[in-house]
C-alpha positions in Angstrom: 163.5 60.7 42.2 163.8 63.0 38.9 163.1 66.1 41.2 166.3 64.9 43.2 168.2 64.3 40.5 167.2 67.7 38.9 168.4 69.2 42.2 171.5 67.6 42.3 172.8 68.5 38.9 171.7 72.2 39.6 173.8 72.1 42.7 176.8 70.7 40.5 176.3 73.3 37.9 175.8 76.1 40.7 179.2 74.7 42.2 180.9 74.6 38.7 179.9 78.3 38.0 181.2 79.4 41.5 184.5 77.9 40.7 184.5 79.5 37.1 183.8 82.8 38.5 186.4 82.4 41.0 188.9 81.5 38.8 188.1 84.5 36.3 188.4 86.8 39.3 191.7 85.4 39.9 192.8 85.9 36.5 191.5 89.4 36.1 193.2 90.3 39.7 196.5 88.9 38.3 196.2 90.7 34.8 195.9 93.9 37.0 198.8 93.2 39.2 201.0 92.5 36.0 199.8 95.7 34.5 201.0 97.5 37.8 204.5 95.7 37.5 204.8 96.6 33.7 203.8 100.1 34.3 206.2 100.7 37.3 209.1 99.1 35.2 208.2 101.1 31.8 210.1 104.1 30.8 207.9 105.7 28.2 204.3 106.3 28.0 203.9 104.0 25.2 204.9 101.2 27.2 202.4 102.0 29.7 199.7 102.4 27.2 200.6 98.7 25.9 200.7 97.6 29.4 197.2 98.7 30.0 196.1 97.2 26.8 197.6 93.8 27.6 195.5 94.0 31.1 192.4 94.7 29.2 193.1 91.8 26.8 193.8 89.4 29.8 190.5 90.5 31.4 188.2 89.8 28.5 190.0 86.6 27.6 189.1 85.6 31.7 185.6 86.8 31.3 185.2 84.7 28.0 186.5 81.7 29.6 184.1 82.1 32.4 181.0 82.5 30.1 182.3 79.4 28.0 182.5 77.2 31.2 178.8 78.4 32.4 177.7 77.3 28.8 179.4 74.0 29.2 178.3 73.5 32.8 174.5 74.2 31.5 175.3 71.6 28.8 176.4 69.1 31.3 173.4 69.5 33.2 170.8 69.0 30.6 172.9 65.9 29.2 173.1 64.3 32.6 169.4 65.1 33.3 168.6 63.5 29.9 170.8 60.5 30.3 169.2 59.5 33.7 165.6 59.7 32.1 166.7 57.5 29.4 168.5 55.1 31.6 165.8 54.7 34.5 162.4 55.3 32.7 160.2 52.6 31.2 156.6 52.3 30.9 154.1 54.9 31.2 154.4 58.3 33.0 155.4 57.9 36.3 157.0 54.7 36.2 160.6 54.6 37.1 163.1 51.8 38.1 166.7 51.8 39.0 169.5 49.7 38.1 169.1 45.9 39.0 170.2 45.7 42.6 172.8 43.0 42.9 174.2 42.2 46.5 177.8 41.1 47.3 176.6 39.1 50.1 176.9 35.6 49.8 173.2 34.1 49.1 171.9 37.4 48.3 171.0 37.7 44.6 174.3 36.7 43.2 173.7 33.0 42.8 176.3 32.2 45.2 175.8 29.7 47.9 175.1 31.1 51.4 177.7 29.0 53.2 180.2 26.6 52.5 179.5 23.7 50.2 180.4 20.1 51.2 179.1 17.5 49.1 176.0 19.0 48.1 175.2 20.4 51.6 175.2 23.8 53.2 176.6 24.8 56.3 173.8 26.3 58.4 173.6 28.4 61.6 170.9 29.0 63.9 169.4 32.4 63.9 169.5 34.6 66.8 171.4 32.2 69.0 173.7 33.6 72.0 177.2 32.2 72.1 177.9 33.8 75.3 181.2 35.6 74.1 180.1 39.2 73.6 180.2 41.5 76.3 176.9 42.7 77.6 175.4 45.9 76.5 176.8 48.8 79.0 173.4 50.6 78.3 171.9 48.5 80.9 174.2 49.3 83.8 176.8 51.7 84.8 178.7 49.0 86.6 179.5 46.6 83.7 183.1 45.1 84.4 182.4 44.6 88.1 184.2 47.8 89.3 183.2 51.0 90.1 185.3 54.1 88.9 183.6 56.8 90.9 182.4 58.3 87.9 179.1 58.3 86.4 175.7 60.3 86.2 175.7 61.6 89.4 172.8 59.0 90.4 173.5 55.8 93.0 177.4 55.1 93.3 177.0 52.0 95.6 
């Protein structure tokens, strides 16, 4: 169970890292495009140089954000793995237990009666009885319904 949890957390971390890299790449591309626009509208070489500097600052900020996101994703993964170990492990090594299983079905572990309670008695239904109201399984016959449409599996058409 723990190896499955570790694998799940690794997948989540990888997906988050991919998203952070994509965001970083978009920010870097945006910075490059803004720099090109600023250079096109600049009239002096000093304005063009400042546009270049702003681009480099934006790219550095995008890279820093990506690295921070990666570090945060790794911390989150470790915290989730540690949390799952604390919540589900008890006893000696190799003994694990999940949360208590509770069913929402009446009479299945919730303390609710299984049927209508009338003057201390429970309503009961026989198990496995056929009421005769359901359709027969069409898997037994291609002619269920009593009519032949002319379509079938290519076998006997009657």
